[in-house]
Structure formats: structure tokens, C-alpha cells
C-alpha positions as CSV (number, residue, x, y, z in Angstrom):
1,M,19.8,15.1,-19.4
2,E,16.6,12.5,-19.1
3,R,15.0,13.0,-15.4
4,R,16.6,10.5,-13.2
5,A,14.3,10.3,-9.9
6,K,11.0,8.4,-11.3
7,I,7.2,9.3,-11.4
8,I,4.7,6.7,-10.0
9,A,0.8,7.9,-10.3
10,T,-1.8,6.1,-9.3
11,I,-4.6,4.8,-11.5
12,G,-8.3,5.8,-10.6
13,P,-11.5,6.6,-12.0
14,A,-9.6,9.9,-12.7
15,C,-7.4,8.4,-15.1
16,Q,-8.1,5.2,-16.0
17,D,-9.4,6.7,-20.0
18,E,-7.4,5.6,-22.3
19,K,-6.7,8.6,-23.1
20,V,-6.0,10.2,-20.2
21,L,-3.4,7.0,-19.5
22,E,-1.5,7.8,-23.1
23,K,-1.0,11.7,-21.5
24,L,-0.2,10.0,-18.2
25,L,2.5,8.7,-19.8
26,L,4.3,10.4,-22.4
27,A,4.0,13.1,-19.9
28,G,7.1,11.5,-18.0
29,M,4.9,8.6,-15.9
30,N,7.3,5.4,-14.8
31,V,5.3,3.6,-12.5
32,A,1.2,2.8,-12.3
33,R,0.4,1.6,-9.9
34,L,-2.8,-0.3,-9.2
35,N,-4.6,0.5,-4.7
36,F,-6.6,-2.8,-4.4
37,S,-7.4,-0.9,-1.5
38,H,-10.7,0.9,-3.7
39,G,-11.9,-0.9,-6.9
40,T,-13.0,-4.5,-8.2
41,Q,-10.1,-6.9,-9.6
42,E,-12.5,-7.1,-12.9
43,E,-11.7,-3.1,-13.4
44,H,-8.1,-3.0,-12.2
45,A,-7.1,-5.7,-14.7
46,A,-8.8,-3.3,-17.9
47,R,-6.8,-0.2,-16.5
48,L,-3.6,-2.8,-16.7
49,A,-4.8,-4.3,-20.1
50,A,-4.9,-0.1,-21.3
51,L,-1.3,0.4,-19.5
52,R,0.5,-2.5,-21.6
53,D,-1.2,-2.1,-24.6
54,I,-0.2,2.2,-24.5
55,S,3.4,1.2,-23.0
56,T,4.0,-1.5,-26.5
57,R,2.2,0.7,-28.9
58,H,4.8,4.2,-28.3
59,G,7.5,1.6,-26.8
60,L,8.1,3.0,-23.4
61,P,9.1,1.3,-21.0
62,L,5.6,0.7,-17.8
63,A,6.7,-0.9,-14.7
64,I,3.3,-1.6,-13.1
65,L,3.1,-1.9,-9.1
66,Q,0.1,-3.3,-7.7
67,D,-0.6,-2.2,-4.0
68,L,-2.5,-4.5,-1.6
69,Q,-4.7,-3.8,1.4
70,G,-3.3,-5.0,4.1
71,P,-5.3,-5.5,7.4
72,K,-7.4,-2.5,7.8
73,I,-9.3,-1.2,11.0
74,R,-12.2,0.3,10.4
75,L,-15.8,0.9,12.4
76,G,-18.9,-1.1,11.0
77,M,-22.1,0.0,9.5
78,M,-24.1,2.6,11.0
79,A,-28.0,3.5,10.8
80,Q,-26.6,7.4,10.8
81,P,-23.3,9.4,10.6
82,L,-23.2,10.8,14.5
83,Q,-21.9,14.0,16.2
84,I,-19.4,13.3,19.3
85,K,-17.9,16.4,20.6
86,E,-14.7,16.7,24.1
87,G,-16.2,15.0,26.5
88,D,-18.3,12.8,26.0
89,R,-17.9,9.4,26.6
90,I,-19.2,6.7,24.3
91,W,-18.8,3.1,24.0
92,I,-17.5,1.4,21.0
93,Y,-18.3,-2.6,20.7
94,S,-17.1,-5.8,18.5
95,E,-19.7,-5.8,15.2
96,E,-20.2,-9.1,16.7
97,T,-21.2,-8.9,20.1
98,K,-24.4,-7.1,21.7
99,R,-24.3,-3.4,21.8
100,P,-23.6,-1.6,24.9
101,D,-26.4,0.2,26.4
102,G,-26.3,3.8,25.2
103,V,-24.2,5.6,22.9
104,S,-22.1,3.4,20.8
105,I,-19.7,3.0,17.8
106,P,-19.4,-0.4,15.3
107,V,-15.9,-1.8,15.4
108,E,-15.5,-3.8,12.7
109,F,-12.1,-5.7,14.4
110,P,-12.7,-7.8,17.1
111,E,-9.0,-7.8,18.7
112,L,-8.8,-4.5,18.8
113,F,-9.9,-5.2,22.4
114,N,-7.2,-8.2,23.0
115,A,-4.8,-4.9,21.4
116,V,-5.4,-1.5,23.3
117,H,-5.4,-0.8,27.7
118,P,-6.7,2.4,29.6
119,G,-4.7,5.5,28.8
120,D,-4.2,4.3,24.2
121,N,-5.7,6.6,22.3
122,I,-7.5,5.8,18.9
123,L,-7.8,7.6,15.6
124,I,-10.6,7.9,13.3
125,D,-10.5,9.4,10.0
126,D,-7.3,9.9,9.2
127,G,-6.9,11.3,12.9
128,R,-9.8,13.9,13.0
129,L,-11.1,12.3,15.3
130,V,-9.3,11.5,18.5
131,L,-11.0,9.0,21.6
132,S,-9.1,7.6,24.7
133,V,-9.7,4.5,25.9
134,Q,-11.2,4.4,30.3
135,S,-11.9,1.0,30.3
136,V,-12.1,-2.6,28.5
137,E,-13.7,-5.3,28.8
138,K,-14.8,-8.2,26.5
139,D,-15.4,-7.3,23.4
140,Q,-16.4,-4.1,23.7
141,A,-14.2,-0.1,25.4
142,L,-15.4,2.7,27.0
143,V,-13.5,5.5,25.6
144,K,-13.7,9.8,26.5
145,V,-13.6,12.4,23.4
146,K,-10.8,13.8,23.1
147,I,-10.9,15.6,19.4
148,G,-14.4,15.0,18.1
149,G,-16.3,15.9,14.9
150,E,-18.9,14.1,13.0
151,L,-17.9,10.3,13.3
152,S,-19.7,7.8,9.5
153,S,-19.4,4.1,7.9
154,H,-16.4,2.2,8.2
155,K,-13.6,5.2,8.7
156,G,-10.2,4.2,9.1
157,I,-8.8,3.5,12.4
158,N,-5.0,3.8,13.7
159,L,-3.9,2.8,17.3
160,P,-0.5,4.6,17.0
161,G,1.7,2.7,19.9
162,V,-0.5,0.2,20.0
163,M,1.6,-3.8,18.6
164,L,-1.5,-5.2,16.8
165,A,-0.8,-9.2,16.6
166,I,-2.2,-9.4,13.4
167,P,-0.9,-10.7,9.9
168,A,0.0,-8.0,6.9
169,F,-1.1,-10.8,4.4
170,T,-5.3,-11.0,5.2
171,P,-7.4,-13.6,2.9
172,K,-8.2,-10.1,0.4
173,D,-4.0,-10.0,0.1
174,K,-4.4,-13.6,-1.4
175,T,-6.5,-14.0,-3.4
176,D,-5.5,-10.4,-4.9
177,L,-1.9,-11.7,-4.9
178,I,-2.9,-14.5,-7.2
179,F,-4.8,-12.6,-9.3
180,G,-2.5,-10.0,-9.8
181,L,0.5,-12.8,-10.6
182,Q,-2.2,-14.0,-13.3
183,L,-1.9,-10.7,-14.8
184,K,2.1,-10.3,-14.3
185,V,2.7,-7.1,-12.7
186,D,6.2,-6.4,-12.0
187,I,6.5,-4.9,-8.3
188,I,4.1,-5.4,-5.3
189,A,4.1,-2.9,-2.6
190,I,2.8,-4.8,0.6
191,S,0.7,-2.6,3.4
192,F,1.2,-2.8,7.7
193,V,4.5,-4.4,7.4
194,Q,5.6,-4.5,11.2
195,N,8.6,-7.1,10.4
196,A,10.7,-9.1,8.1
197,S,8.8,-11.8,8.3
198,D,5.6,-10.4,6.8
199,I,7.9,-9.8,3.5
200,Q,8.6,-13.2,3.5
201,T,5.4,-15.0,3.9
202,I,4.4,-12.9,1.3
203,R,7.5,-13.8,-0.7
204,K,7.0,-18.4,0.4
205,A,3.2,-17.2,-1.1
206,I,4.4,-16.2,-4.5
207,K,7.2,-18.9,-4.9
208,G,4.5,-21.6,-4.2
209,T,2.1,-20.0,-7.5
210,G,5.9,-20.5,-9.9
211,K,4.4,-17.4,-11.7
212,G,7.5,-14.2,-11.6
213,N,9.2,-12.8,-9.8
214,P,7.8,-9.1,-9.1
215,L,9.6,-6.5,-6.7
216,L,8.6,-6.1,-3.2
217,I,8.3,-2.8,-1.6
218,A,7.4,-2.8,2.1
219,K,4.8,0.1,3.3
220,V,6.7,1.8,6.3
221,E,3.7,3.3,8.1
222,R,4.1,2.2,11.4
223,P,6.8,2.6,14.5
224,Q,7.5,-1.0,14.4
225,A,8.0,-1.3,11.2
226,L,10.8,1.4,12.3
227,A,12.6,-0.2,14.0
228,A,13.0,-2.9,12.9
229,L,14.6,-1.3,9.4
230,E,17.5,-2.9,9.3
231,D,15.9,-6.8,9.5
232,I,12.4,-5.4,7.0
233,L,15.5,-4.0,4.0
234,E,17.5,-7.1,3.9
235,A,13.9,-9.5,3.3
236,A,12.7,-6.6,1.0
237,D,13.7,-5.4,-2.2
238,G,12.7,-1.5,-1.8
239,V,11.2,0.4,1.1
240,M,7.7,3.5,0.8
241,V,7.7,5.8,2.7
242,A,4.2,5.8,3.7
243,R,4.2,9.2,5.1
244,G,0.0,9.5,6.1
245,D,-1.0,6.1,8.8
246,L,3.0,7.0,9.6
247,G,1.9,10.7,9.9
248,I,-1.1,9.6,12.1
249,E,0.8,6.7,14.0
250,M,3.6,8.8,15.3
251,V,3.6,12.7,16.0
252,P,4.2,14.6,12.6
253,E,6.8,16.5,13.8
254,D,8.7,13.2,13.0
255,V,8.0,12.5,10.4
256,P,10.5,13.7,8.0
257,G,13.1,12.8,10.1
258,A,11.7,9.1,9.6
259,Q,11.7,10.0,6.0
260,K,15.2,11.1,6.0
261,Q,16.7,7.3,8.3
262,I,14.3,5.4,5.7
263,I,15.9,6.7,2.6
264,Q,19.3,6.1,4.0
265,A,19.1,3.8,5.7
266,A,17.9,2.0,1.7
267,N,20.2,3.5,-0.4
268,R,23.2,2.0,1.4
269,K,21.4,-1.2,1.9
270,G,21.3,-1.2,-2.4
271,K,17.5,-1.2,-1.9
272,I,14.9,1.0,-4.1
273,V,13.4,3.6,-1.2
274,I,10.0,5.4,-2.6
275,T,9.1,8.7,-0.8
276,A,4.9,9.3,-1.1
277,T,1.5,10.6,0.6
278,Q,0.1,13.7,-0.2
279,M,2.8,15.5,-2.1
280,L,0.8,17.8,-4.4
281,E,-2.3,16.9,-2.0
282,S,-2.8,20.7,-3.3
283,M,-3.6,19.4,-6.7
284,T,-6.9,16.9,-6.2
285,H,-8.7,20.4,-7.1
286,N,-6.8,23.2,-8.3
287,P,-4.6,23.5,-10.5
288,L,-1.3,24.5,-9.4
289,P,0.1,23.2,-6.1
290,T,1.4,25.5,-3.1
291,R,5.2,26.1,-2.6
292,A,5.3,24.0,1.0
293,E,4.6,20.6,-1.3
294,V,7.4,21.6,-4.1
295,S,9.8,22.0,-1.1
296,D,8.4,19.0,-0.4
297,V,8.8,16.8,-3.2
298,A,12.5,18.7,-4.6
299,N,13.2,17.7,-0.7
300,A,12.4,13.9,-1.8
301,I,15.0,13.9,-4.4
302,Y,17.8,15.8,-2.7
303,D,17.4,13.2,0.1
304,G,18.3,10.5,-2.9
305,T,14.8,8.6,-3.5
306,D,13.9,7.1,-6.2
307,A,10.5,7.5,-6.7
308,V,8.0,10.0,-5.6
309,M,4.9,8.9,-5.8
310,L,0.9,11.5,-6.6
311,S,-2.0,9.4,-5.1
312,G,-5.3,10.8,-4.9
313,E,-4.2,13.8,-7.0
314,T,-4.3,11.3,-10.2
315,A,-6.1,8.6,-8.8
316,A,-9.3,10.8,-8.2
317,G,-8.1,14.8,-8.5
318,D,-9.7,17.0,-11.2
319,Y,-6.2,17.7,-12.5
320,P,-4.1,13.9,-13.4
321,V,-2.1,14.9,-16.1
322,E,-1.1,18.4,-14.9
323,S,-0.3,17.2,-11.5
324,L,2.4,14.6,-13.3
325,V,3.0,17.5,-15.1
326,M,3.6,19.9,-12.5
327,M,5.8,16.8,-10.2
328,D,7.9,16.2,-13.5
329,R,9.0,19.7,-13.6
330,I,10.2,19.4,-10.2
331,I,12.1,17.0,-10.3
332,R,14.2,18.4,-13.9
333,Q,14.6,21.4,-11.3
334,A,16.7,20.0,-8.5
335,E,18.1,17.4,-10.1
336,V,20.0,20.9,-12.0
337,N,20.9,21.4,-8.7
338,Y,21.5,18.0,-6.6
339,D,25.4,18.2,-7.0
340,R,24.9,21.8,-4.7
341,W,22.3,20.0,-2.4
342,G,21.7,16.5,-2.9
343,Q,22.7,13.8,-1.1
344,G,24.7,11.4,-2.6
345,K,24.6,6.9,-2.7
346,V,27.4,5.1,-0.8
347,L,26.6,1.4,-0.5
348,E,27.5,-0.4,2.0
349,S,30.9,-2.4,1.1
350,D,30.7,-5.7,1.2
351,E,33.4,-7.3,0.7
352,H,31.4,-10.8,-0.4
353,D,29.4,-8.7,-2.7
354,D,30.9,-8.5,-6.7
355,T,28.1,-5.8,-7.8
356,V,28.8,-3.3,-5.2
357,A,32.6,-3.9,-6.3
358,I,32.1,-3.6,-9.6
359,S,29.4,-0.9,-9.8
360,R,31.9,1.0,-8.0
361,A,34.7,0.2,-9.5
362,A,32.9,1.6,-13.1
363,R,31.4,4.6,-11.1
364,E,35.2,5.7,-10.5
365,L,36.3,4.4,-14.3
366,A,33.6,6.3,-15.6
367,C,34.7,9.4,-13.4
368,D,38.1,9.2,-14.8
369,R,37.5,8.7,-17.9
370,D,35.1,10.7,-19.4
371,V,33.0,8.7,-20.7
372,E,29.8,9.0,-22.3
373,A,27.6,6.0,-20.6
374,I,27.3,3.6,-18.6
375,A,25.7,0.5,-20.1
376,V,24.7,-2.1,-17.3
377,F,24.5,-5.6,-18.8
378,T,21.5,-7.4,-16.6
379,R,18.4,-10.0,-16.1
380,T,17.4,-9.3,-12.9
381,G,18.3,-5.7,-12.2
382,R,19.9,-6.1,-9.7
383,T,23.3,-5.2,-11.2
384,A,20.9,-1.6,-12.5
385,I,20.0,-1.0,-9.3
386,G,23.5,-1.7,-7.4
387,M,25.0,1.0,-9.7
388,S,21.7,3.2,-9.8
389,K,22.5,3.7,-6.2
390,T,26.6,4.6,-6.8
391,H,24.8,8.1,-8.3
392,P,26.9,8.2,-11.7
393,G,26.8,11.6,-13.6
394,V,26.6,9.9,-16.6
395,P,23.5,8.8,-18.5
396,L,22.9,4.7,-16.8
397,L,21.3,2.5,-19.8
398,A,20.8,-1.4,-18.5
399,F,20.1,-3.9,-21.1
400,T,17.5,-7.0,-21.0
401,P,16.7,-9.6,-22.8
402,V,14.1,-9.9,-20.0
403,E,11.0,-9.1,-20.0
404,E,9.8,-8.4,-16.1
405,T,13.2,-7.0,-15.6
406,Y,12.8,-4.5,-18.8
407,H,9.6,-2.4,-16.7
408,Q,10.8,-3.2,-13.4
409,L,14.1,-1.4,-14.1
410,G,11.2,2.1,-15.2
411,L,10.7,2.5,-10.6
412,V,14.8,2.6,-10.5
413,W,16.3,6.6,-10.2
414,G,18.5,7.2,-13.1
415,V,18.4,3.6,-15.3
416,T,16.9,3.9,-18.8
417,P,15.9,0.4,-19.6
418,Y,16.7,-1.3,-23.1
419,R,15.2,-4.7,-24.4
420,I,17.9,-7.1,-26.4
421,P,18.1,-10.5,-27.5
422,W,19.4,-13.4,-25.0
423,A,23.9,-13.5,-25.7
424,N,25.5,-16.0,-25.3
425,S,29.0,-14.3,-25.8
426,M,30.3,-11.2,-24.6
427,E,30.4,-10.7,-28.8
428,E,27.7,-10.8,-29.0
429,M,26.1,-9.2,-25.7
430,I,28.9,-5.9,-26.5
431,A,26.9,-5.7,-30.3
432,Q,23.4,-5.4,-28.7
433,V,24.4,-2.6,-26.6
434,E,26.0,-0.9,-29.7
435,T,23.3,-1.6,-31.8
436,V,21.0,0.0,-29.2
437,I,23.2,3.0,-29.1
438,R,24.4,4.0,-32.3
439,E,20.8,3.8,-33.6
440,R,19.6,5.8,-30.8
441,G,22.3,8.2,-31.1
442,L,22.4,7.8,-26.8
443,V,26.5,8.3,-27.2
444,K,28.7,9.7,-30.5
445,L,31.0,7.7,-32.9
446,G,34.3,7.1,-30.8
447,G,32.3,7.9,-27.4
448,Q,33.6,5.6,-25.0
449,V,31.0,3.9,-22.4
450,V,32.0,1.0,-19.4
451,I,30.0,-1.8,-20.0
452,V,29.2,-3.9,-16.7
453,S,27.8,-8.2,-17.4
454,G,28.5,-10.6,-15.9
455,Y,31.3,-13.0,-17.0
456,P,31.0,-15.6,-19.0
457,V,27.7,-14.2,-20.2
458,S,25.6,-17.0,-20.4
459,G,26.6,-18.1,-17.1
460,S,27.8,-15.9,-14.2
461,K,24.8,-14.4,-11.6
462,Q,26.8,-12.1,-10.8
463,S,28.4,-9.0,-12.4
464,N,32.2,-9.0,-12.3
465,L,33.1,-7.0,-15.5
466,A,33.8,-3.6,-16.0
467,L,34.9,-2.8,-19.5
468,L,36.0,-0.1,-21.0
469,H,34.5,0.7,-24.2
470,T,34.7,2.5,-27.5
471,V,31.9,3.2,-30.0
472,K,33.0,2.4,-33.2
């Protein structure tokens, strides 16, 4: 059986060569992530064009994920690195104002001084340095060093527990979004989400352009997003467990529980869920992962994640292809044991949702009749996602006439997408599905499949039909 959980690989300097990209695709990359926190639009456009060409040449679906930067709080420009030690008292100040007397550090984000209060902690460089706020003035604050080290220009800042009154959608994001839509990206990941309105703002912006219908993935990076998780899931197409920032914004020991909470909630709601950050971090510079990393990836699969993501391992590491191959191996072994240790996926019941009811019925029919596969006919991909969340024990084949949906389904657990022509009748649809099944040897002659579709084929917006079909 094909691997069911999907792999996202971040594209960067280490893998942008076309030969390396081809190796990643053939090794099992399902989604290519373009991180707009780094690189230029021209660099991303060139990478996307190469990826599209390679996937088309090999006849393999490949989703392109555009990861928007979101608002980033960083130190300003410093003349030279500064060593600080525990107990030091220093000033931080807005770059837009006059530098205070004494040792001081510039900050690019003037809104910080309206948000922090005495007693708050300021974490710098992924939490490696910790400052405690002592007092706050108009555009500056006095801080005491709790954990010291070297400070240098543009290091990232985190403010655990501090509610920031800033939008998740910045002017840079808007420019990048329009650029991504012009390139026909399939998925957009939204950074710094704090509530459902952050998702709605971007969905409205996309609708205003009239270009495409990408899946929207909310990155859960802050406790505020965790508190608003149910509302965020209603507004988004899926979520990402962004464990890097989440592990800085909350105490590290709470992150594993948050991961399980997010995955379970997404599966219950029938939404896509990605687990990300530091999954095989040691393979950035080593040919093999640690045993802890192997367990981490496997446990994400057992938790029921749709996809796992490689970040620096492929974007900037010494072993990009080897990292993806190792990820593939770990997932396959975990899936062998899924029936023993995995968490079954359960869709919430909704008496008004035909897709949920039909997905459950199709799964039961497949189990009862021992069919060889479930074939889903879908235009938007929603039926295939719903069917995936029931975790059928047979191959899940998704047939769609829509190119965008064809690529997007590369992100969904257990789904193998196929592109077919438009069908105007049930008979035509079944004939097309059967042709693909026979030509590719997906089901033996005389074998049975469950076909899930909307009826009438040309007009129904929701799946309302599950049909038991014998391949002739």
C-alpha cells in the first residue's frame, strides 16, 4: 500500500537545483513549501516553475504551499554584536526614537512598548536569551537580563503571554499573496494567527482578486490561537502545529499535549492538519536522525496528522534528499503499526451535512463488503478530505477534473489523486473512473469499489451517493 501520511519539503538554497528537486519528488515529496520569510519573489517564482515542470513531466501531483511571513518582531540594526550577561540592566528602544543613555538595543517594532508591562519576559533568538521588563516608558523599556548571550542585528523576538494588537496580514503579506495567486499556488499558510478573523481577512482578500481558490492553513504558533482553536478551524481549511514558535510562546513541556489537542480537533472537524518544525532537525548536518526524532515523527503519525513537514532539513541542510527518504521510511513503518497504536479519526456528526454521512456510510460499506478501494469523484476536494478523516482501511482514490484540486489533494492523508475529464452523467463518470482503475491496475477485474459522488453529477454541490461497483 502507498504511504498515506504526506510529506511537505521546504524549498531553499540546498535543494533549488532542478536535479535535486526531481529527486525530492521521486523520493516522495507531496507538497513543496515556499517560505516567504526568506528569499525574493523572483527566486520563489523560478523554483515554482521548476517544480511544476518536473511534476508535469513525471505525471505526479505536487501541491505548492506559500507560507506568508506575517508580522515579525525583530531587533533593529546594531553596529556590532553585543555580549550581555545575567543581571545586566539595559534599555531597549524603538528605532524610530532617540537612543537612550547607557547600554541599549534597538527594536524594529514600536508597538512592543504599548504591549509589554513590568514582569513580562522578552525572548530573543528562539528563546536563547531572556530579558525581564522592569519599567516601560513611551518608546523604550528598561529590562534585566535573566539569560545572557550574544545579541546581534535582526534577531527574532517572542513575547510569551502578551496579547499583541497587530493584524496577522501585513502589507508585505498582501503583496506576496497577490504574487502567489498569480503563480497559482495551491495552499497558503497564514502566520501569527490569533483568531478566526485573521483567516477571514485573507479569504476576503483572495476573493477580491478573483484568482484561484487555495486552501488556507492557519499556523498555530501562540497560546491565543490555541484558545481560539475551534473558531479558527471553522474559518480555515486546516491548521499547522507550528511547534517552533509554540514551544517559545508556552513552556516546552506543554507542547506535546497541545499537538495532540490540535490534531484531534482538526480531525474531528474534518480539517487538514500538518505537524511541523524540527522533526528531523539533526539531519540538517548529519546523515542520520536521532532516535528521539524518529519517535517524534512516528508519534505524529499515530496521533493522526495528515502531513509532516521538513523545514531547514531540506531548505538549507547538507542532506535534503536523505532527510526526505528517512521521513518516508519512518512514516511507512509507523503506518504498518497504525492499527495497534494509532488514534482513529472521527468526524463530528452533523445532521445537515450529507458529505459527512456519505463518508461514514462508504467506509462501513467498504468494510462490510471487503472492497478493494474507495473511489471519490470530487471537484473541490471536500469529499475526499471527509472520506480521508474516516481512515478507511483500503486505498482512497480521488478523481477530479479540476487541476487545482488535483494538486491540493496531495496534502490529504491517504488520498491518491487522479485527473480526469469533466463528466456530465453518472455513467460517464463511472466509465472514466473504471478506465483509470483498469489501465493502472489499481483493482483487479471483478473486484469491487465503492464510488462516492454527488448526484446529479453535473449539479450537486455535496456528495450524497455511495455506489458499490464491480470492475468489469
